VOVEX-39049 format. One record per residue (C-alpha): residue number from 0; residue in one letter; x, z, y. Coordinates in Angstrom, 2 decimals. Layout:
<rs>
NUM/A/X/Z/Y
...
</rs>
This chain:
<rs>
0/M/-35.10/10.48/2.88
1/K/-33.67/8.70/5.91
2/I/-32.84/10.91/9.01
3/K/-31.00/10.15/12.58
4/Y/-27.36/11.24/13.38
5/E/-28.60/14.56/15.44
6/E/-31.03/15.63/13.06
7/I/-28.35/15.65/10.23
8/R/-25.75/17.39/12.68
9/E/-27.92/19.64/12.76
10/I/-28.48/20.47/8.94
11/L/-24.22/20.19/8.49
12/F/-23.73/22.50/11.24
13/K/-26.85/25.18/10.04
14/N/-26.14/24.40/6.16
15/D/-29.67/23.79/6.03
16/F/-29.56/22.71/1.97
17/Q/-30.25/24.39/-1.10
18/G/-27.09/24.28/-3.47
19/N/-23.39/24.43/-2.58
20/S/-23.31/20.61/-2.38
21/L/-24.74/18.20/0.41
22/V/-23.91/14.28/0.35
23/I/-24.76/12.19/3.12
24/D/-24.95/8.51/2.18
25/G/-24.92/6.40/5.27
26/I/-23.25/1.94/5.86
27/S/-20.79/1.04/7.65
28/G/-20.75/1.99/11.38
29/S/-23.20/4.90/10.77
30/G/-21.18/7.70/11.76
31/K/-20.11/9.43/8.75
32/T/-16.64/10.00/9.70
33/T/-17.60/11.60/12.90
34/L/-19.81/13.84/11.82
35/A/-17.34/15.03/8.88
36/Q/-14.21/15.45/12.08
37/E/-17.31/17.57/13.85
38/K/-18.07/19.80/11.29
39/Y/-15.05/19.98/10.19
40/R/-14.36/21.07/14.10
41/H/-17.00/23.35/13.64
42/M/-16.22/25.14/10.84
43/I/-12.87/26.26/12.54
44/E/-14.00/26.89/16.13
45/S/-17.77/28.53/15.54
46/Q/-17.95/29.36/12.12
47/K/-14.04/30.79/11.88
48/I/-13.26/29.86/9.00
49/K/-9.58/29.55/7.89
50/S/-8.38/26.01/8.05
51/E/-6.49/26.66/4.70
52/E/-9.78/27.58/3.10
53/I/-10.48/23.85/3.65
54/L/-9.32/20.83/1.76
55/I/-10.29/17.24/2.71
56/F/-9.89/14.09/1.20
57/V/-9.51/10.86/2.86
58/M/-8.81/7.63/1.14
59/N/-5.57/6.78/2.32
60/L/-2.60/7.22/5.09
61/N/-4.67/5.25/8.03
62/Q/-7.34/7.74/7.49
63/I/-4.90/10.51/7.77
64/I/-3.91/9.81/11.14
65/A/-7.16/9.03/12.38
66/W/-8.72/12.42/11.16
67/R/-5.16/13.84/12.88
68/R/-5.83/12.29/16.23
69/N/-9.63/12.70/16.61
70/I/-9.48/16.74/15.46
71/S/-6.60/17.87/17.48
72/F/-7.80/21.47/18.82
73/N/-6.42/25.02/19.08
74/F/-6.10/26.40/15.71
75/C/-3.59/28.04/13.79
76/G/-2.95/27.78/9.81
77/Q/-2.22/24.74/7.42
78/C/-4.45/21.45/8.12
79/K/-5.26/19.61/4.77
80/I/-6.35/16.95/5.26
81/K/-4.89/14.61/2.17
82/T/-5.34/11.80/0.15
83/Y/-5.66/12.53/-3.67
84/A/-2.08/10.95/-4.57
85/N/-0.50/13.29/-2.18
86/F/-2.58/16.71/-3.19
87/V/-1.36/16.02/-6.62
88/K/2.27/15.42/-6.02
89/E/2.38/18.37/-3.62
90/E/0.97/20.84/-5.92
91/I/2.94/19.20/-8.77
92/I/5.80/20.08/-7.18
93/K/4.95/23.81/-6.31
94/Y/3.91/24.20/-9.74
95/W/6.28/22.92/-12.17
96/P/7.27/25.67/-14.22
97/I/4.37/25.17/-15.48
98/I/4.17/21.90/-16.28
99/E/7.39/21.86/-17.96
100/K/6.65/25.09/-19.98
101/S/3.89/23.33/-21.09
102/C/5.10/19.65/-21.82
103/K/7.07/18.74/-24.48
104/L/8.16/16.04/-23.88
105/I/10.03/17.35/-20.51
106/G/13.43/17.35/-21.37
107/K/15.61/18.45/-18.15
108/S/15.20/21.68/-16.99
109/E/14.84/20.72/-13.04
110/I/13.34/23.30/-10.01
111/R/11.18/20.52/-9.18
112/P/10.85/16.80/-10.71
113/E/12.70/13.58/-9.50
114/F/9.27/11.22/-7.68
115/V/9.99/7.67/-7.70
116/N/8.04/5.34/-5.09
117/Y/6.35/2.59/-6.35
118/D/9.17/0.13/-5.63
119/T/11.57/1.84/-7.82
120/S/9.05/2.62/-10.68
121/K/8.42/-1.48/-10.72
122/Y/11.99/-1.97/-10.88
123/M/12.67/0.94/-13.71
124/M/9.84/-1.07/-15.34
125/K/11.37/-4.44/-14.85
126/M/15.12/-3.21/-16.61
127/L/12.89/-1.92/-19.51
128/I/10.80/-5.13/-20.19
129/D/13.90/-7.39/-19.82
130/Y/15.38/-4.38/-22.05
131/Y/12.10/-5.60/-24.87
132/R/12.78/-9.13/-24.55
133/K/16.25/-9.72/-24.90
134/R/16.90/-6.78/-27.69
135/K/13.60/-6.92/-29.72
136/G/12.30/-10.59/-28.38
137/Y/9.07/-9.01/-27.24
138/F/6.35/-11.26/-24.77
139/L/8.84/-14.29/-25.63
140/D/5.30/-16.39/-25.82
141/V/4.11/-14.80/-22.22
142/T/5.22/-16.86/-19.16
143/V/4.81/-14.21/-16.71
144/E/8.05/-13.42/-15.15
145/S/9.38/-9.45/-16.18
146/K/9.09/-8.95/-12.60
147/K/5.05/-9.35/-12.02
148/M/4.93/-7.99/-15.49
149/A/6.45/-4.81/-14.37
150/G/3.70/-4.81/-11.26
151/I/1.07/-5.41/-13.84
152/F/2.01/-2.26/-16.20
153/V/2.70/0.19/-13.26
154/S/-0.46/-0.87/-11.78
155/N/-2.03/-0.62/-15.31
156/M/-0.51/3.27/-15.43
157/S/-2.28/4.01/-12.11
158/Q/-5.74/2.79/-13.04
159/A/-5.55/4.61/-16.07
160/A/-4.62/8.09/-14.85
161/C/-7.11/7.82/-11.75
162/S/-9.36/6.79/-14.15
163/L/-8.48/9.98/-16.55
164/I/-7.79/7.17/-19.62
165/D/-4.70/7.66/-22.37
166/M/-1.88/5.56/-21.40
167/D/-1.01/5.03/-24.64
168/K/-5.07/3.01/-24.85
169/I/-4.34/0.49/-22.05
170/G/-3.81/-2.31/-24.10
171/H/-6.22/-1.36/-26.54
172/R/-8.52/-1.08/-24.05
173/L/-7.80/-4.12/-22.63
174/Y/-8.10/-6.28/-25.56
175/N/-11.26/-4.86/-26.88
176/S/-12.35/-6.38/-23.63
177/L/-11.81/-9.70/-24.32
178/K/-13.84/-11.93/-25.73
179/L/-12.17/-14.78/-27.19
180/K/-9.62/-12.68/-28.59
181/K/-8.22/-15.26/-31.09
182/N/-7.39/-16.91/-28.07
183/V/-4.42/-14.13/-27.24
184/N/-1.53/-12.39/-28.97
185/A/-2.95/-8.71/-29.86
186/Q/0.68/-7.98/-30.77
187/N/1.14/-8.32/-27.09
188/F/-1.16/-5.43/-25.85
189/D/0.17/-3.25/-28.49
190/K/3.62/-4.00/-27.28
191/M/2.37/-3.36/-23.68
192/D/1.11/0.26/-24.73
193/E/4.66/0.34/-26.61
194/V/6.56/-0.18/-23.18
195/I/4.48/1.89/-20.99
196/M/4.63/5.34/-23.22
197/H/8.61/4.55/-24.01
198/Y/8.56/4.08/-19.92
199/A/6.33/7.09/-19.45
200/K/8.74/9.26/-22.26
201/S/12.51/8.17/-20.85
202/F/11.22/9.83/-17.65
203/L/10.03/12.77/-18.53
204/N/13.09/13.16/-20.44
205/S/14.94/12.94/-17.26
206/G/12.57/14.99/-15.56
207/T/11.66/12.29/-13.53
208/I/8.04/10.98/-12.85
209/D/5.63/8.40/-10.73
210/I/2.36/9.07/-8.88
211/A/0.81/7.63/-12.40
212/M/2.22/10.15/-14.02
213/A/1.72/13.44/-11.94
214/I/-1.78/12.83/-11.80
215/Q/-1.52/12.59/-15.68
216/L/0.61/15.48/-15.87
217/Y/-2.02/17.63/-13.43
218/N/-5.46/16.47/-14.93
219/K/-3.33/17.36/-18.39
220/Y/-1.66/20.73/-17.37
221/L/-2.28/22.16/-14.41
222/L/-5.80/22.18/-14.29
223/K/-6.05/23.58/-17.68
224/D/-3.87/26.75/-16.26
225/E/-5.61/29.82/-15.58
226/G/-3.17/30.92/-13.32
227/Y/-3.30/27.80/-11.38
228/L/-6.84/27.23/-11.51
229/K/-7.36/31.26/-9.72
230/K/-5.11/29.08/-7.07
231/L/-7.68/26.55/-6.35
232/R/-10.18/29.70/-5.88
233/N/-8.90/30.20/-2.76
234/I/-10.36/26.86/-1.06
235/K/-13.75/27.61/-0.24
236/Y/-14.47/24.35/1.10
237/V/-14.31/20.68/0.51
238/L/-15.06/17.82/2.64
239/V/-14.95/13.98/0.82
240/D/-14.68/11.11/3.75
241/D/-14.97/7.98/2.14
242/M/-16.72/9.56/-1.26
243/D/-17.54/5.82/-2.74
244/E/-13.66/5.20/-3.06
245/M/-13.34/8.26/-5.31
246/C/-11.30/7.68/-8.35
247/A/-12.68/9.96/-11.93
248/A/-9.74/11.88/-11.38
249/E/-10.43/12.89/-8.00
250/L/-14.41/13.57/-8.40
251/N/-13.35/15.90/-11.48
252/L/-10.69/18.40/-8.91
253/V/-13.60/18.40/-6.66
254/E/-16.13/19.44/-9.36
255/V/-13.26/22.07/-11.12
256/I/-13.04/23.32/-7.49
257/S/-16.72/23.68/-6.20
258/K/-17.24/25.94/-9.13
259/N/-16.20/28.68/-7.07
260/A/-16.74/26.82/-3.62
261/H/-19.11/27.72/-0.73
262/R/-20.09/24.57/0.44
263/C/-19.18/20.81/-0.23
264/Y/-19.59/18.19/2.29
265/F/-19.79/14.53/0.55
266/F/-19.84/11.41/3.34
267/S/-20.37/7.87/0.81
268/N/-21.56/4.53/1.78
269/M/-22.43/3.41/-1.73
270/E/-22.91/0.06/-0.01
271/A/-19.64/-0.41/-0.51
272/G/-16.93/0.38/-3.00
273/F/-14.96/-2.57/-2.46
274/C/-11.41/-0.86/-3.94
275/N/-11.13/-1.60/-7.18
276/S/-7.71/-1.83/-7.19
277/N/-7.64/2.02/-5.65
278/G/-9.39/2.94/-8.99
279/S/-12.58/3.42/-7.02
280/D/-15.23/3.93/-9.51
281/I/-19.11/4.20/-8.37
282/D/-21.33/4.19/-11.01
283/F/-19.29/7.07/-12.20
284/I/-19.39/9.21/-9.35
285/K/-23.27/8.33/-9.34
286/K/-23.44/9.79/-12.48
287/S/-21.76/13.41/-11.21
288/K/-23.44/16.50/-10.90
289/F/-23.14/16.11/-6.87
290/F/-25.72/13.06/-6.44
291/N/-28.17/15.50/-8.18
292/G/-28.32/17.62/-5.45
293/K/-28.87/17.22/-2.16
294/L/-29.15/13.60/-0.72
295/I/-29.63/12.16/3.05
296/N/-29.72/8.72/3.93
297/L/-28.24/8.02/7.37
298/E/-30.92/6.24/9.54
299/E/-28.88/5.02/12.19
300/H/-25.68/2.32/12.78
301/F/-23.24/2.16/16.04
302/L/-21.10/-0.60/15.76
303/C/-23.08/-3.60/14.57
304/S/-25.51/-6.00/16.85
305/S/-29.03/-5.53/16.16
306/E/-29.08/-9.07/15.22
307/F/-26.36/-9.19/12.45
308/C/-28.70/-6.17/11.15
309/H/-31.70/-8.30/11.00
310/I/-29.21/-10.24/9.05
311/L/-28.49/-8.08/6.95
312/E/-32.18/-7.38/6.07
313/S/-32.97/-11.17/6.13
314/P/-29.92/-12.73/4.87
315/N/-31.57/-16.21/5.25
316/K/-31.03/-15.80/9.08
317/F/-27.31/-15.79/9.04
318/K/-27.04/-19.58/9.42
319/Y/-29.47/-19.76/12.30
320/S/-27.80/-17.20/14.01
321/D/-26.51/-17.75/18.15
322/N/-23.72/-15.46/17.46
323/I/-22.38/-16.89/14.50
324/Y/-20.02/-20.16/14.56
325/T/-18.95/-21.40/11.21
326/D/-16.45/-25.00/11.17
327/I/-15.45/-25.59/7.86
328/G/-14.69/-28.91/8.31
329/A/-11.26/-28.96/8.44
330/S/-9.39/-31.09/5.47
331/L/-6.47/-29.66/5.34
332/R/-5.53/-25.77/5.94
333/S/-2.73/-26.52/8.63
334/E/-6.02/-28.48/10.71
335/M/-8.32/-24.84/9.89
336/I/-5.13/-23.18/11.80
337/E/-4.64/-25.19/14.64
338/K/-8.46/-24.52/15.27
339/I/-8.58/-21.10/14.80
340/G/-5.51/-20.69/17.27
341/D/-7.69/-23.00/19.98
342/K/-10.98/-20.85/19.58
343/L/-7.85/-17.91/20.19
344/K/-7.04/-19.71/23.28
345/E/-10.27/-20.35/24.28
346/L/-11.79/-16.61/23.72
347/I/-8.40/-15.38/26.05
348/D/-8.96/-17.63/28.39
349/D/-12.49/-17.03/28.86
350/G/-12.34/-13.30/29.57
351/T/-12.39/-11.89/25.97
352/S/-10.01/-8.81/25.21
353/P/-7.32/-9.54/23.17
354/E/-7.84/-5.84/21.62
355/D/-11.64/-6.53/20.95
356/I/-10.46/-9.96/18.63
357/A/-9.83/-9.34/14.60
358/I/-9.07/-12.27/12.95
359/I/-10.30/-11.23/9.05
360/C/-8.48/-12.94/5.71
361/P/-8.93/-12.61/2.45
362/I/-5.68/-11.64/1.55
363/N/-2.14/-10.63/3.86
364/D/-1.75/-13.91/5.47
365/F/1.97/-14.15/6.07
366/V/1.76/-18.50/6.48
367/L/-1.30/-18.06/9.20
368/S/0.70/-14.85/10.86
369/Y/3.80/-16.59/11.60
370/E/2.34/-19.89/12.94
371/L/-0.09/-17.75/15.56
372/Q/3.11/-15.71/16.28
373/S/4.46/-17.99/16.92
374/R/2.05/-20.41/19.15
375/F/0.85/-16.72/21.05
376/K/5.15/-15.46/21.22
377/D/4.95/-15.86/25.19
378/A/1.29/-14.61/26.12
379/P/0.58/-10.83/27.24
380/F/-0.54/-9.81/24.12
381/E/0.72/-9.45/20.82
382/I/-1.01/-10.30/17.08
383/N/-0.63/-7.33/14.79
384/N/-0.54/-7.66/11.58
385/L/-1.54/-4.82/9.58
386/G/-0.83/-5.97/6.26
387/K/2.35/-7.41/7.58
388/K/5.23/-5.79/4.72
389/N/9.15/-6.45/5.57
390/K/11.76/-6.92/2.85
391/L/14.27/-4.21/3.90
392/M/16.93/-7.19/3.84
393/D/15.36/-8.32/7.14
394/N/16.22/-5.46/9.12
395/A/19.67/-6.95/10.79
396/Y/20.98/-3.63/10.29
397/V/20.55/-2.67/6.76
398/H/21.51/-6.69/6.12
399/C/24.62/-6.12/7.18
400/I/25.18/-2.60/5.56
401/M/24.11/-4.14/2.25
402/M/27.14/-7.07/2.77
403/I/29.89/-4.68/3.54
404/I/29.16/-2.23/0.57
405/C/29.37/-5.77/-1.83
406/M/32.79/-6.62/0.00
407/C/34.00/-3.39/-0.17
408/I/33.43/-2.02/-3.67
409/E/34.49/-4.71/-5.76
410/D/33.10/-3.74/-8.99
411/I/29.40/-4.89/-7.50
412/E/28.57/-8.81/-7.98
413/Y/26.57/-10.46/-5.73
414/D/26.42/-13.71/-3.84
415/F/25.81/-14.14/-0.46
416/T/25.08/-17.67/1.20
417/M/26.60/-18.92/4.12
418/D/23.34/-18.19/6.42
419/D/23.92/-14.20/5.57
420/Y/27.17/-14.64/6.58
421/R/25.94/-16.35/9.58
422/K/23.22/-13.31/10.33
423/F/26.09/-10.79/9.53
424/F/28.68/-12.18/11.90
425/S/25.65/-12.74/14.79
426/T/24.81/-9.35/14.44
427/L/28.11/-7.53/14.38
428/L/29.94/-9.51/17.26
429/V/27.09/-10.25/19.03
430/T/27.79/-13.78/18.91
431/D/26.19/-17.60/19.31
432/A/24.81/-19.63/16.55
433/K/27.68/-21.77/17.10
434/T/30.39/-19.23/16.28
435/S/28.98/-17.50/13.55
436/W/28.66/-20.91/11.58
437/I/32.48/-21.66/12.12
438/L/33.05/-17.93/10.85
439/S/31.15/-18.44/8.05
440/N/32.69/-21.91/7.08
441/E/35.85/-21.06/7.82
442/V/37.10/-17.35/7.21
443/V/34.67/-16.22/4.23
444/N/36.93/-16.91/1.21
445/F/35.26/-15.57/-2.37
446/R/33.58/-12.52/-0.70
447/K/36.72/-11.40/1.03
448/L/37.00/-11.82/5.09
449/G/40.12/-14.00/5.91
450/D/42.66/-13.15/8.96
451/L/41.78/-15.85/11.93
452/T/43.77/-18.45/13.08
453/D/44.60/-19.00/16.76
454/T/42.29/-21.35/17.21
455/Q/39.41/-19.24/15.38
456/K/40.95/-16.50/18.34
457/N/40.18/-18.81/21.26
458/I/36.63/-20.18/20.06
459/M/35.74/-16.16/19.73
460/G/37.93/-14.60/22.61
461/D/39.59/-11.49/22.60
462/E/36.90/-9.15/22.92
463/R/34.82/-10.65/19.65
464/A/38.69/-11.49/17.86
465/S/39.29/-7.97/18.40
466/K/36.13/-6.45/16.96
467/Y/36.22/-8.66/13.98
468/N/39.60/-7.67/12.96
469/Y/38.80/-4.26/13.31
470/I/35.94/-4.76/10.86
471/V/38.02/-6.65/8.43
472/N/40.68/-3.79/8.51
473/W/38.13/-1.25/7.87
474/I/36.65/-3.18/5.04
475/R/40.06/-3.54/3.62
476/N/40.76/0.62/4.15
477/C/37.76/1.21/2.82
478/S/37.75/-0.21/-0.15
479/K/40.91/0.83/-1.38
480/N/39.50/4.17/-1.29
481/I/36.82/3.27/-2.94
482/R/39.08/2.60/-6.30
483/S/39.92/6.12/-6.07
484/D/36.72/7.03/-6.33
485/S/36.59/9.04/-3.21
486/I/33.77/7.79/-1.20
487/D/29.46/7.87/-2.69
488/M/27.02/5.56/-1.50
489/P/25.53/7.23/0.57
490/E/28.46/8.34/2.51
491/L/29.63/4.59/2.51
492/I/26.27/3.76/4.16
493/R/27.04/6.59/7.25
494/L/30.51/5.68/7.41
495/I/29.76/2.13/7.81
496/F/27.13/2.50/10.34
497/L/28.95/4.81/12.12
498/N/32.56/3.29/12.11
499/I/31.57/-0.17/12.61
500/M/28.04/-0.71/14.13
501/I/27.09/2.49/16.45
502/E/28.03/0.27/19.25
503/L/25.48/-2.44/18.54
504/P/23.31/-2.87/21.04
505/D/20.26/-1.82/19.05
506/S/22.04/1.17/17.02
507/R/19.92/3.59/18.92
508/E/16.37/1.95/17.68
509/N/18.20/1.87/13.99
510/I/19.54/5.13/13.14
511/S/16.79/6.22/11.58
512/I/16.54/3.12/9.40
513/C/20.10/3.77/8.06
514/E/19.52/7.42/7.25
515/N/16.50/6.31/5.13
516/L/18.35/4.18/3.93
517/G/21.05/6.38/2.74
518/E/18.96/8.71/1.44
519/L/17.00/6.35/-0.38
520/A/21.04/5.26/-2.36
521/D/21.28/8.87/-3.26
522/R/17.61/9.72/-4.47
523/F/17.54/5.87/-6.74
524/I/21.50/6.39/-8.05
525/N/20.74/9.88/-8.84
526/T/17.21/8.81/-10.82
527/L/19.24/6.30/-12.43
528/D/22.25/8.18/-13.24
529/K/19.63/11.07/-15.43
530/F/19.08/8.21/-17.59
531/K/21.99/7.78/-19.28
532/T/21.72/4.47/-21.10
533/I/21.69/2.85/-17.64
534/D/25.17/1.80/-16.68
535/N/26.85/0.84/-13.39
536/P/23.75/2.35/-11.24
537/S/25.30/1.49/-7.85
538/Q/25.07/-2.34/-8.75
539/K/21.12/-1.52/-9.58
540/F/20.79/0.23/-6.48
541/V/22.28/-3.10/-4.36
542/D/19.77/-5.38/-6.73
543/F/16.78/-3.50/-5.98
544/A/17.62/-2.85/-2.02
545/I/18.58/-7.01/-1.57
546/N/15.49/-7.95/-3.77
547/E/12.77/-5.71/-4.06
548/A/12.61/-2.67/-1.70
549/E/10.32/-2.92/1.29
550/S/11.03/-2.16/4.57
551/F/10.70/1.83/5.65
552/C/7.60/2.53/7.28
553/S/7.05/5.79/9.46
554/F/4.40/8.03/10.05
555/R/5.00/6.98/13.84
556/D/5.42/3.26/12.80
557/I/2.09/3.27/11.10
558/E/0.08/4.85/13.46
559/N/1.49/2.92/16.19
560/M/0.88/-0.18/14.26
561/Y/-3.20/0.42/13.60
562/F/-3.91/2.57/16.52
563/E/-2.07/2.28/20.06
564/K/-0.50/-1.54/19.82
565/K/-3.12/-3.68/21.81
566/G/-3.78/-6.98/20.82
567/I/-5.14/-9.10/18.26
568/I/-5.87/-7.18/14.89
569/L/-4.90/-9.59/11.57
570/S/-5.57/-7.83/9.03
571/S/-7.10/-8.41/5.06
572/A/-10.72/-7.50/4.56
573/S/-9.94/-4.42/2.73
574/N/-7.58/-3.58/5.02
575/F/-9.48/-3.36/8.30
576/L/-12.60/-1.99/6.20
577/T/-10.13/0.74/5.02
578/S/-8.74/1.87/8.57
579/N/-11.93/2.82/10.61
580/M/-11.04/-0.28/12.67
581/K/-14.22/-2.09/14.71
582/S/-13.75/-4.95/16.91
583/S/-16.58/-7.14/18.97
584/V/-15.36/-10.33/17.85
585/Q/-14.87/-11.19/14.12
586/I/-12.76/-15.04/12.98
587/W/-12.83/-14.91/8.83
588/T/-10.90/-17.26/7.78
589/D/-11.09/-19.27/4.56
590/V/-14.47/-18.45/4.20
591/T/-14.02/-21.65/1.22
592/S/-11.52/-20.23/-0.91
593/N/-11.94/-17.44/-4.10
594/L/-9.69/-15.27/-2.49
595/W/-12.23/-13.39/-0.93
596/S/-13.35/-12.21/-4.55
597/P/-9.94/-13.01/-7.06
598/R/-10.96/-12.70/-10.42
599/N/-10.75/-8.64/-12.64
600/I/-9.93/-10.47/-15.53
601/K/-5.86/-11.77/-15.71
602/K/-3.20/-11.97/-17.88
603/F/-2.85/-7.69/-18.78
604/S/-5.24/-6.29/-16.68
605/N/-8.86/-5.57/-15.36
606/D/-9.30/-3.21/-12.96
607/C/-13.18/-3.08/-13.97
608/V/-12.37/-2.10/-17.56
609/L/-9.57/0.69/-16.00
610/K/-11.90/2.43/-15.02
611/K/-13.83/6.09/-16.75
612/S/-17.23/4.18/-16.40
613/W/-16.70/1.20/-18.59
614/N/-17.81/1.30/-22.22
615/E/-14.24/0.77/-23.96
616/N/-17.06/-1.24/-27.39
617/V/-18.23/-3.37/-24.67
618/V/-16.60/-7.20/-24.21
619/Y/-16.27/-7.88/-20.54
620/T/-17.88/-11.58/-20.44
621/E/-17.69/-14.49/-17.78
622/E/-21.65/-13.05/-16.99
623/I/-20.50/-9.54/-16.12
624/E/-16.82/-10.99/-13.91
625/T/-19.52/-13.20/-11.97
626/R/-22.19/-10.23/-11.38
627/N/-18.79/-8.24/-10.22
628/R/-17.35/-10.49/-8.13
629/K/-20.78/-11.50/-6.23
630/K/-21.35/-7.73/-6.31
631/N/-17.58/-7.10/-4.08
632/L/-18.50/-10.12/-1.77
633/Y/-21.62/-9.23/-0.58
634/S/-19.99/-5.52/0.02
635/V/-17.21/-6.94/1.99
636/A/-19.24/-9.55/3.55
637/K/-22.14/-6.67/4.55
638/A/-19.28/-3.96/6.12
639/L/-17.86/-6.78/7.80
640/L/-20.84/-7.44/9.70
641/R/-21.51/-3.45/10.25
642/K/-18.08/-3.32/11.74
643/C/-18.74/-6.24/14.02
644/S/-20.52/-5.81/17.67
645/G/-20.29/-9.31/19.40
646/R/-20.31/-12.76/17.55
647/I/-18.69/-14.47/14.47
648/Y/-16.66/-17.46/13.68
649/L/-16.14/-18.49/10.00
650/Y/-13.52/-21.20/9.26
651/G/-12.30/-23.11/6.38
652/S/-11.25/-26.33/4.64
653/E/-11.53/-28.65/2.33
654/Y/-7.79/-28.01/0.18
655/S/-6.00/-25.37/0.18
656/E/-2.27/-24.03/0.86
657/M/-1.25/-25.73/-2.30
658/G/-3.34/-28.72/-2.12
659/Y/-6.24/-27.41/-4.50
660/E/-9.84/-27.85/-3.67
661/Q/-11.06/-25.10/-2.70
662/N/-15.41/-24.06/-3.58
663/G/-14.84/-20.46/-3.32
664/G/-18.77/-18.68/-3.16
665/Y/-18.50/-16.74/0.11
666/M/-20.19/-19.14/1.96
667/D/-22.89/-19.58/-1.09
668/I/-23.87/-15.29/-0.31
</rs>
């Protein structure tokens, strides 16, 4: 049945329903999250329920931030707003002795496990794949580079863990789903399982785990331990925001808690479910016991314009809408980007507030971001790229520290370019590009910095020449100390910052970044030290930091990016839709591109097949693939429409950035 917001609010507050669970289903913008937050506040303030007895599950960190910003009120106690992954990680650390006692594969007695983040796990998987390729001749017929394969394998592990699928069955499951089995090397799928299991066993043997292994250990050991299950009974209430994006493992946990809980409240949008890569499984959710209980449908919407609501009821009205402008006539993508820039200027000049505009792309679009930020660099507003992920080395301070490390430690091999040295001198000597180039070309000799000539001193000036000589002498003295093994990597990073960079103009803003770099070095090297077969961890850390590691993003940075920076939003569709954002004007880019609905069938992966609801004996055909991609397109399009209260502008081009003809199905739906 469909009822209004205020009626549902009353049912929620009075617990006026049978059983101990309630599912409230509503479209995007119908007020589900607001209802959940009001219910939480009412439970604590009016019902006097202890906050420690209430567990709230949200989908991602952005939603944790949004929740905490919207429920600030006076109460004592722990506020348990978690993602499933964070909850599992905390429980694993807290109850590690139970797991260590039960799991025979754990070979090292530790007070707590060493967790590795995604970047580190991908790097270590890459090292393992390289080993199997070079030493055992695995995957020689596969053209995919090891780095990309590592990302696929780690992602598969996470998908399998979230779907409660054994990790040694991943390859078997993927191979079974293939229609044209004769066209692939079946042994490669067995080898993938072998590599994944080697990775998992060697991690456990050293007392190290990643999040996929944590989820598997949690479900295999903690959720089957009577002592731990008694602890879970302290949770009396569960609220789940975005039930549609739950994975099977998370749903299983809530079912376990619900056996002894007083009430479970779910807020879902069964029209959505477009986060396949996060392990969401709507088909599995719909079969859960909670959907057999009380289910209420929200009737209203609060973000979508009435015209767009009519379009959603009658899609054929889309092309006749006065509030939808379509321009897919550009031949080249550069033309499309130029048109988008012109439209932005027009909108701003006509009085549209920048913070009311959202540019929605099929994927994180760094080319578009760069072009628009360059064009509007002097404008009184910002273009906030929500999907921007910088490399760690993009930070000038990190860049300099890593170069100094390589100069100080002779055992570390790394080839920096003259441009790297130019940036190095520009940052440390606060000098112009010309002087930096002169130094790069004249004083660098086989990675060592030479002494200045009188001519070079005159070009630089006394102050900069003195600073240069100080840096060179410090590096030489430090190199001697390192040869005597008196300095470790985290200590070296700290000393570089304090002795060379502390007086630079932006040093205060970069203190936390350098501290984080030291902590990363400590964790990374300590982790590799546990694997006795891995040599020269310091060299590996330098390779990782320079080539693989992404920039540090603090809780405060994310909060600032999503909720405090006022400007135009540039985001992928999935980032925008999972960030509780809204806009009055949307600009959809590349609507002729297939990137709006990428294929699920890829080399060594298929998100749909690695779901709990998938029958592993069924072949995943092109018909199923087409149906799933079309369904996903509809979900994304509907959700975006429901988050727009004004106008929508659609842009596309005949050819992609790489020169390929585009014929994506987004416009067709």
